[in-house]
Every structure is written in C-alpha cells, then in structure tokens.
C-alpha positions in Angstrom: -69.1 -62.0 -43.4 -71.3 -63.4 -40.8 -70.0 -66.3 -38.7 -71.3 -68.0 -35.6 -68.8 -68.7 -32.9 -69.1 -70.3 -29.5 -66.8 -68.2 -27.3 -66.6 -68.2 -23.5 -68.4 -65.1 -22.2 -65.8 -64.5 -19.5 -63.0 -64.5 -22.1 -64.9 -62.0 -24.3 -65.8 -59.8 -21.4 -62.2 -59.7 -20.1 -60.8 -59.0 -23.6 -63.3 -56.2 -24.2 -62.4 -54.5 -21.0 -58.6 -54.8 -21.7 -58.9 -53.7 -25.3 -61.6 -51.1 -25.0 -63.5 -52.6 -27.9 -67.1 -51.4 -28.1 -68.4 -54.4 -29.9 -67.6 -58.1 -30.2 -67.0 -57.7 -33.9 -64.5 -54.9 -33.2 -62.8 -57.1 -30.6 -62.5 -60.1 -33.0 -61.3 -58.0 -35.9 -58.6 -56.3 -33.7 -57.5 -59.7 -32.3 -57.1 -61.2 -35.8 -55.2 -58.1 -37.0 -52.9 -58.3 -34.0 -52.3 -62.0 -34.6 -51.4 -61.4 -38.3 -49.1 -58.5 -37.4 -47.3 -60.6 -34.7 -46.8 -63.5 -37.1 -45.4 -61.2 -39.8 -43.0 -59.6 -37.3 -41.8 -63.1 -36.2 -41.2 -64.1 -39.8 -39.1 -60.9 -40.3 -37.2 -61.5 -37.1 -36.3 -65.0 -38.3 -34.2 -63.4 -41.1 -32.0 -61.7 -38.5 -28.3 -62.5 -39.3 -29.2 -64.3 -42.5 -29.2 -61.4 -44.9 -26.0 -59.3 -45.4 -26.9 -55.8 -46.2 -23.8 -53.8 -47.2 -25.3 -50.4 -46.6 -23.4 -47.3 -45.7 -26.1 -45.1 -43.9 -23.9 -42.0 -44.1 -23.6 -42.3 -47.9 -27.3 -43.2 -48.2 -28.3 -40.1 -46.3 -25.7 -38.0 -48.2 -23.6 -37.2 -45.2 -19.9 -36.6 -45.2 
C-alpha cells in the first residue's frame, strides 16, 4: 500500500544506519513489526502471576 509520510530526514538516516535497512520501506516495515511484537510481549507479561498453571514438567517430559 502506498502512503505518503512526512518524516524527519535525520531520524530516517539514523534509523537506517542502526538497523541496516536498505530501503525506507524496509525500515518502516521492520519498525512496525517490532512495535507490534513489543506490545504483544508486554500484554503477555501483564499476565505474570495471574494464571496458575499446575504443570509438572517432569511428568510432561516423561521423566522419573
């Protein structure tokens, strides 16, 4: 999808150097994917201590 964005050149240049992205499209795509992944991880972390999983790993892995 084509979209026109007005982004600061210095910010784009710095991000491309840090990320190693070859194109602006690649840079923006990677940034969006990272943002989505980070937010999904934060949502999972918010469940810490709220779910009681009564799992015996030794039994699950068929150990004695």
